C-alpha positions as CSV (number, residue, x, y, z in Angstrom):
1,M,106.1,215.8,6.3
2,F,108.8,213.2,5.7
3,D,109.2,211.4,2.3
4,K,110.7,208.2,3.6
5,V,111.1,206.7,7.0
6,L,113.6,204.0,7.9
7,I,112.4,201.8,10.7
8,A,115.3,200.8,12.9
9,N,113.6,197.8,14.5
10,R,111.9,194.4,13.9
11,G,108.9,192.4,14.6
12,E,105.5,193.7,15.6
13,I,106.7,197.3,16.4
14,A,108.3,197.6,13.0
15,L,105.0,196.6,11.4
16,R,103.1,198.9,13.6
17,I,105.2,201.9,12.5
18,Q,104.9,200.9,8.9
19,R,101.1,201.1,9.1
20,A,101.2,204.6,10.6
21,C,103.6,205.7,7.8
22,K,101.4,204.3,5.1
23,E,98.3,206.1,6.5
24,L,100.4,209.3,6.2
25,G,101.5,208.5,2.7
26,I,105.1,208.0,3.7
27,A,107.4,205.4,2.0
28,T,109.0,202.9,4.4
29,V,112.4,201.2,4.6
30,A,112.7,198.0,6.6
31,V,116.2,197.0,7.9
32,H,116.8,193.4,8.9
33,S,119.4,190.9,9.9
34,T,119.9,187.7,7.9
35,A,117.7,185.9,10.4
36,D,114.8,188.2,9.6
37,A,114.9,188.0,5.8
38,D,111.4,186.5,5.8
39,A,109.9,188.7,8.4
40,M,106.5,190.3,7.8
41,H,107.8,193.9,8.2
42,V,110.4,193.2,5.5
43,R,107.8,191.8,3.1
44,L,105.5,194.7,3.5
45,A,108.0,197.6,3.4
46,D,108.5,199.6,0.3
47,E,112.2,198.9,0.5
48,S,114.4,196.7,2.6
49,V,118.1,196.6,3.5
50,C,120.0,193.7,5.1
51,I,122.3,195.2,7.7
52,G,124.1,192.2,9.1
53,S,124.2,188.8,10.7
54,P,121.7,187.7,13.5
55,P,123.5,189.1,16.6
56,A,121.9,192.5,17.4
57,S,125.4,194.0,17.8
58,D,126.0,193.2,14.1
59,S,122.7,194.5,12.8
60,Y,120.0,196.3,14.8
61,L,122.5,197.9,17.2
62,N,125.1,198.7,14.5
63,I,124.9,202.5,14.0
64,P,127.2,202.7,11.0
65,R,125.2,200.1,9.1
66,L,121.9,201.8,9.9
67,L,123.3,205.1,8.8
68,A,124.5,203.5,5.5
69,A,121.0,202.1,5.0
70,C,119.6,205.7,5.4
71,E,122.0,207.0,2.8
72,I,121.5,204.2,0.3
73,T,117.7,204.5,0.4
74,G,117.5,208.3,0.9
75,A,115.5,208.0,4.1
76,D,115.0,211.4,5.7
77,A,113.9,210.2,9.1
78,V,114.3,207.1,11.4
79,H,111.8,205.7,13.8
80,P,113.6,203.5,16.4
81,G,110.5,201.8,17.9
82,Y,111.3,200.5,21.4
83,G,114.4,198.6,22.7
84,F,117.6,198.5,20.6
85,L,118.6,202.1,19.9
86,S,115.4,203.9,20.9
87,E,117.0,205.5,24.0
88,N,120.5,205.9,22.7
89,A,121.3,209.6,22.8
90,R,124.4,209.3,20.6
91,F,122.4,207.6,17.9
92,A,119.9,210.5,17.8
93,E,122.8,213.0,17.7
94,I,124.5,211.1,14.8
95,L,121.3,211.1,12.7
96,E,120.9,214.8,13.3
97,E,124.5,215.4,12.3
98,H,123.6,213.8,9.0
99,S,120.4,215.8,8.5
100,I,118.2,212.8,9.3
101,T,115.4,213.3,11.8
102,F,115.2,211.0,14.8
103,I,111.5,210.4,15.5
104,G,111.6,210.8,19.2
105,P,112.8,213.2,21.9
106,T,115.9,215.3,21.7
107,S,119.2,213.6,22.5
108,E,119.4,215.9,25.6
109,H,116.2,214.5,27.1
110,I,117.2,211.0,26.2
111,R,120.5,211.4,28.0
112,I,119.0,213.1,31.1
113,M,116.3,210.4,31.6
114,G,118.6,207.5,30.6
115,D,120.6,207.8,33.8
116,K,118.4,207.0,36.7
117,I,120.2,209.3,39.2
118,T,120.0,212.3,36.8
119,A,116.4,211.5,36.0
120,K,115.5,211.3,39.7
121,E,117.2,214.7,40.4
122,T,115.5,216.2,37.4
123,A,112.1,214.8,38.5
124,K,112.6,216.4,41.9
125,K,113.3,219.8,40.4
126,L,110.2,219.5,38.2
127,G,108.0,218.8,41.2
128,I,107.5,215.1,40.5
129,P,107.3,213.0,43.8
130,V,110.2,210.5,44.1
131,V,111.1,207.4,46.1
132,P,113.3,208.3,49.1
133,G,116.9,207.3,48.5
134,S,120.5,208.2,48.0
135,D,121.5,211.5,46.5
136,G,123.4,210.1,43.6
137,E,125.7,207.1,43.2
138,V,126.7,204.9,46.2
139,T,130.4,204.0,46.1
140,S,130.9,201.9,49.2
141,E,129.1,199.5,51.5
142,A,129.6,201.8,54.4
143,Q,127.9,204.6,52.6
144,A,125.0,202.3,51.5
145,L,124.6,201.1,55.1
146,K,124.4,204.6,56.5
147,I,121.7,205.6,54.0
148,A,119.8,202.3,54.5
149,K,119.7,202.8,58.3
150,E,118.4,206.3,57.9
151,M,115.6,205.1,55.6
152,G,115.0,201.8,57.2
153,F,115.2,198.3,55.7
154,P,114.4,196.8,53.2
155,V,116.2,198.8,50.5
156,L,116.7,198.4,46.8
157,I,120.1,198.6,45.1
158,K,119.6,199.8,41.5
159,A,121.9,200.3,38.5
160,T,122.0,203.9,37.4
161,A,121.9,202.8,33.8
162,G,119.5,199.9,34.4
163,G,116.4,198.6,32.8
164,G,114.4,195.4,32.5
165,G,115.1,194.4,36.1
166,R,118.8,193.9,35.6
167,G,121.1,195.4,38.2
168,M,118.4,195.4,40.9
169,K,118.8,193.7,44.2
170,V,116.8,193.9,47.5
171,A,118.5,193.9,50.9
172,H,116.1,193.1,53.7
173,T,118.6,193.5,56.5
174,A,122.1,195.0,57.0
175,A,123.5,191.5,56.6
176,D,122.1,191.3,53.1
177,L,123.5,194.6,52.0
178,G,127.1,193.7,51.0
179,L,126.0,190.8,48.7
180,A,123.1,192.8,47.2
181,L,125.5,195.7,46.4
182,S,128.2,193.5,44.8
183,T,125.7,191.5,42.8
184,A,123.9,194.6,41.5
185,R,127.2,196.1,40.4
186,S,128.3,192.9,38.6
187,E,125.0,192.6,36.8
188,A,125.0,196.3,35.9
189,K,128.6,196.0,34.5
190,A,127.7,193.0,32.4
191,A,124.4,194.4,31.1
192,F,125.2,198.1,30.6
193,G,129.0,198.5,30.8
194,N,128.4,200.7,33.9
195,D,128.6,199.4,37.4
196,S,127.4,202.5,39.3
197,V,124.4,201.9,41.6
198,Y,122.2,203.9,44.0
199,V,120.0,203.0,46.9
200,E,116.3,203.7,47.4
201,K,113.5,202.7,49.8
202,Y,112.0,199.3,48.9
203,L,108.2,199.6,49.0
204,Q,106.4,196.5,50.4
205,K,103.3,196.2,48.2
206,P,103.3,198.9,45.5
207,R,101.5,199.0,42.2
208,H,103.4,200.0,39.0
209,I,101.5,203.0,37.5
210,E,102.8,204.8,34.4
211,I,101.6,208.0,32.9
212,Q,101.6,208.4,29.1
213,V,102.8,211.9,28.1
214,F,103.1,213.6,24.8
215,G,104.7,216.9,23.8
216,D,105.5,218.9,20.7
217,G,108.9,220.2,21.8
218,K,107.5,223.8,21.8
219,G,106.2,223.9,25.3
220,N,102.8,222.1,24.7
221,A,102.3,218.8,26.5
222,V,99.5,216.6,27.7
223,H,99.0,213.4,29.6
224,L,96.9,210.6,28.2
225,G,96.0,208.8,31.4
226,E,97.7,206.0,33.1
227,R,98.5,202.3,32.6
228,D,98.7,199.8,35.4
229,C,101.6,197.5,34.8
230,S,101.7,195.7,38.1
231,L,101.5,192.2,36.8
232,Q,105.2,191.4,36.5
233,R,107.7,188.7,36.6
234,R,111.3,189.6,37.5
235,H,110.4,193.3,36.8
236,Q,109.2,192.4,33.3
237,K,105.6,193.4,32.5
238,I,103.3,190.8,31.1
239,L,99.9,192.4,31.3
240,E,98.9,196.1,31.3
241,E,95.5,197.8,31.7
242,S,94.0,201.2,31.6
243,P,92.5,202.8,33.7
244,S,94.1,201.4,36.8
245,P,91.7,199.6,39.2
246,A,93.7,201.3,42.0
247,L,93.1,205.0,41.0
248,N,90.1,207.2,41.2
249,A,89.4,210.2,38.9
250,A,90.9,212.7,41.4
251,S,94.2,211.0,41.8
252,R,94.4,210.3,38.1
253,Q,93.9,213.9,37.2
254,K,96.3,215.2,39.9
255,I,99.3,213.0,38.9
256,G,98.6,213.5,35.2
257,E,98.7,217.2,35.5
258,V,101.9,217.1,37.6
259,V,103.8,215.2,34.8
260,A,102.2,217.1,32.0
261,N,103.4,220.4,33.6
262,A,106.9,218.9,34.0
263,M,107.0,218.0,30.3
264,R,105.8,221.6,29.4
265,K,108.7,223.0,31.4
266,I,111.4,221.0,29.6
267,K,109.7,221.3,26.2
268,Y,109.6,217.6,25.8
269,R,109.0,216.3,22.2
270,G,107.1,213.2,21.3
271,A,105.9,210.2,23.3
272,G,107.2,209.4,26.8
273,T,106.2,207.5,29.8
274,V,106.7,208.6,33.4
275,E,106.7,205.5,35.7
276,F,105.8,205.4,39.3
277,L,105.4,203.1,42.2
278,F,102.0,203.7,43.9
279,E,101.4,202.7,47.5
280,D,99.0,204.0,50.2
281,G,97.7,206.7,47.9
282,E,101.2,208.1,47.2
283,F,103.1,208.2,43.9
284,Y,106.9,207.7,43.8
285,F,108.8,208.4,40.5
286,I,111.1,205.6,39.4
287,E,112.1,206.4,35.8
288,M,111.0,207.9,32.5
289,N,111.1,206.0,29.3
290,T,111.8,208.5,26.4
291,R,110.2,206.3,23.7
292,L,107.1,204.5,22.7
293,Q,106.2,201.7,25.1
294,V,105.4,198.1,24.3
295,E,102.0,198.7,25.9
296,H,101.1,201.9,24.0
297,P,98.0,200.2,22.4
298,V,96.2,200.2,25.7
299,T,96.3,204.0,25.7
300,E,95.3,204.1,22.1
301,A,92.3,202.0,22.9
302,V,90.9,204.2,25.6
303,T,91.8,207.6,24.0
304,G,91.3,206.9,20.3
305,I,94.6,208.6,19.6
306,D,97.2,207.0,17.3
307,L,100.4,207.6,19.2
308,V,102.8,206.5,16.4
309,L,101.1,208.7,13.9
310,E,101.4,211.6,16.3
311,Q,105.1,210.8,16.9
312,I,105.7,211.2,13.2
313,R,103.7,214.4,12.9
314,V,105.5,216.1,15.8
315,A,108.9,215.0,14.7
316,S,108.3,216.6,11.3
317,G,107.6,219.9,13.0
318,G,103.9,219.8,13.6
319,N,102.2,221.2,16.6
320,L,100.4,219.1,19.2
321,A,97.1,218.2,17.5
322,F,95.1,218.3,20.8
323,K,94.9,220.1,24.1
324,Q,94.4,218.4,27.5
325,E,90.7,219.2,27.5
326,D,90.3,217.5,24.1
327,I,91.4,214.1,25.5
328,T,88.6,211.9,26.7
329,F,88.8,208.4,28.1
330,S,86.4,205.7,27.0
331,G,86.0,202.3,28.6
332,H,88.7,199.9,29.7
333,A,91.5,198.2,27.9
334,I,93.9,195.3,28.7
335,E,97.0,194.0,26.9
336,C,98.5,190.6,27.2
337,R,102.1,190.1,25.9
338,I,102.2,186.8,24.0
339,N,105.7,185.4,24.3
340,A,107.3,182.4,22.7
341,E,108.0,180.9,26.0
342,N,107.0,178.0,28.2
343,P,104.0,179.3,30.2
344,R,105.4,177.9,33.5
345,T,109.2,178.0,33.3
346,F,109.3,180.9,30.8
347,R,112.0,179.1,28.9
348,P,112.2,180.6,25.3
349,S,110.6,178.5,22.6
350,P,111.9,179.6,19.2
351,G,110.8,177.5,16.2
352,Q,108.4,177.3,13.3
353,I,104.7,178.3,13.8
354,T,102.8,175.5,12.1
355,Y,99.3,177.0,12.7
356,W,98.3,180.6,13.5
357,H,94.7,181.7,14.2
358,P,94.4,185.1,15.9
359,P,91.2,186.1,17.6
360,G,88.9,188.8,16.2
361,G,85.6,190.6,16.8
362,L,84.5,193.9,18.3
363,G,87.1,195.4,20.6
364,V,89.9,192.9,19.8
365,R,93.2,193.9,18.3
366,V,96.3,191.8,17.7
367,D,99.6,193.4,17.0
368,S,102.1,190.8,15.7
369,G,104.7,190.4,13.0
370,V,104.4,186.6,12.7
371,Y,102.4,184.4,10.4
372,Q,101.7,180.7,9.8
373,G,104.9,179.1,8.6
374,Y,107.1,181.8,10.1
375,R,110.2,180.6,12.0
376,I,110.9,182.5,15.2
377,P,114.6,183.1,15.5
378,P,116.4,182.4,18.8
379,F,118.4,185.6,18.8
380,Y,115.9,188.2,20.0
381,D,113.2,189.0,22.5
382,S,110.6,186.3,22.8
383,L,107.6,188.7,22.4
384,I,105.7,187.5,19.3
385,G,102.5,189.4,19.6
386,K,100.2,191.6,21.8
387,L,96.5,190.9,22.4
388,I,94.6,194.1,23.2
389,V,91.0,194.1,24.1
390,H,88.7,197.0,24.8
391,G,85.3,197.1,26.5
392,K,82.8,199.6,28.0
393,N,84.0,198.7,31.5
394,R,86.5,196.4,33.2
395,N,84.1,193.5,33.6
396,E,83.2,193.5,29.9
397,C,86.9,193.9,29.0
398,L,87.8,190.8,31.1
399,M,85.0,188.7,29.6
400,R,86.1,189.8,26.1
401,L,89.7,188.9,27.0
402,R,88.6,185.4,28.1
403,R,86.8,184.9,24.8
404,A,89.7,186.2,22.7
405,L,92.3,184.1,24.5
406,S,90.1,181.0,23.9
407,E,90.2,181.8,20.1
408,F,93.9,182.4,19.9
409,V,95.6,179.3,18.5
410,I,99.4,179.1,17.9
411,D,100.9,175.7,17.2
412,G,104.4,174.5,16.7
413,I,105.9,176.5,19.6
414,E,105.1,177.1,23.3
415,T,103.5,180.4,24.2
416,T,102.3,182.2,27.3
417,I,98.6,182.0,26.3
418,P,97.8,179.2,28.8
419,L,99.2,181.3,31.6
420,F,96.9,184.2,30.7
421,N,93.9,181.8,30.5
422,E,94.7,180.8,34.0
423,L,95.5,184.3,35.4
424,I,92.3,186.0,34.3
425,R,90.3,183.5,36.3
426,Q,92.0,184.3,39.5
427,P,89.8,186.3,41.9
428,D,92.6,188.8,42.7
429,I,93.0,189.6,39.0
430,A,89.3,189.8,38.4
431,N,88.9,192.2,41.3
432,G,92.0,194.3,40.5
433,L,93.7,193.4,43.8
434,Y,97.3,192.8,42.8
435,D,100.6,194.5,43.2
436,I,104.1,194.1,41.6
437,H,104.9,191.0,43.7
438,W,101.6,189.2,43.1
439,L,102.6,187.2,40.1
440,E,105.8,185.8,41.5
441,K,104.1,184.8,44.7
442,Y,101.4,183.1,42.6
443,L,103.8,181.2,40.4
444,G,105.8,180.2,43.5
445,K,102.7,178.4,44.9
446,Q,102.0,176.5,41.7
447,P,103.3,172.9,41.1
C-alpha cells in the first residue's frame, strides 16, 4: 500500500479522495492554487503545497509543478480525480518515469480511449455496439456529405478529442452540413488544439446510459450496473440516477456483461465508464471515460462499494476484491449536481457563501468542499456540491430528494437548487419519461 498520496485536484473530489486515503491509513498531500489557499481539502490534508496562480494552466494543469510537489513531499502515488489531468496519458507516463504511481488506468488505455475515433474502433473490435458513422476522421465536406447521405440525416459532427459537448454540431439537412462541419472544427481547435472531426448518426430521442466498470489490470473485471444521465443541458449532465427507469434486468445484465468482457480482454485497470446512447432497445457506444466520474456516488449508493478506495487498492497492486456474482444492487439512487449558477440562465455565480446548511437524515449524502464563509473563486468549474439520495425504490428516492432539497440552504450566491425543486415535480421526471433533449426543450418553454 502507498505511504503518501498527492491529490492532483481541488474541491469536492479532492476531499472525497482524502477521506478514502485516511480510511486506508495513507497520508495525503493537497496541492492548490493561490485562489484555493482556504479550501477545505487544503485545510484537512496532512500536507499542502501551493503550485501556482489561479489559472489552471499555471497550477492544476502544470505537470512540472505537480511533479515538483511529489518530490518535495515524498508522495509515492498521485490520484488525479476527474477533469484536469485525469485523462492525460503523458501525465501518467511522466509519473511512472519518476517511480510515482498514477492511480488510474495505464497510459495506453487512456490514450486509446481519449481519441474518440480510436475508441470507437477499439469498441467494435471488443464486441461493443457502436453508433453508425464514419470510419475515422472526415477531412472534407464532400466526404461528410457522402457519409451522411448513406446514413440519412440528421447527423452529428463530433471532435475526435472532444468532451463536455464542445466540438459537437448537428446537421439536420445537407444544407446545414458545411456550417456544422466548420463550426465543430473551430470549436475543437479552440478547446482541444485538435480540429479533426468525424460523423455519426444523430439519434432522435435517445437516453444516455453509462456502465460503471472496474478492473485490476490482471484480466479480472466487473460491471457495477448503469447510471442514467439523460437529464442534460448542452451535453452537460445535471442529474444522474441508478438504476435507469428505461432498462429491465435482462437488458442491464446483457450490456453489463458485454462491457465487462471487453475490459477483461484489454486487462483494464481501475475505474472506468463506458457510455452509450440507448434508443428503441438498442445500445450505441459513444465513448469511454478512463477515470472516476462526477456521478460515481450513485453507484456507490446502490452497490455499497467504495470506488475510490478500490481505485487505490488496485493501483497499489491489489487484486479485484469482488467477483461479478458478489455484486448486488439495492434500491435506487439519484444525484443532483449543485452548481454556483443562476438556475435559469446558468450564468456562473462566484462569491462568498454567507450561510450553508446541507440536508441530512437517512439515505442522504452531500459531497462538497465548501463551507459557510468560503469564497467561491471565478476561475474553475461551477460545481460546488453533489446531493445524493438513496431509497428502497425510485418513488421513495424521489420523495427523499424533495425533502433533502427543501432543507438545503445556501445563501450569498445563486445555485441550481431551485431548478431541481422544480424539475422533480414534473410528471415526466417523476415517471422516468425523459431523454437527452428533454431538459433543453423544457427550459425553452419557460418564461
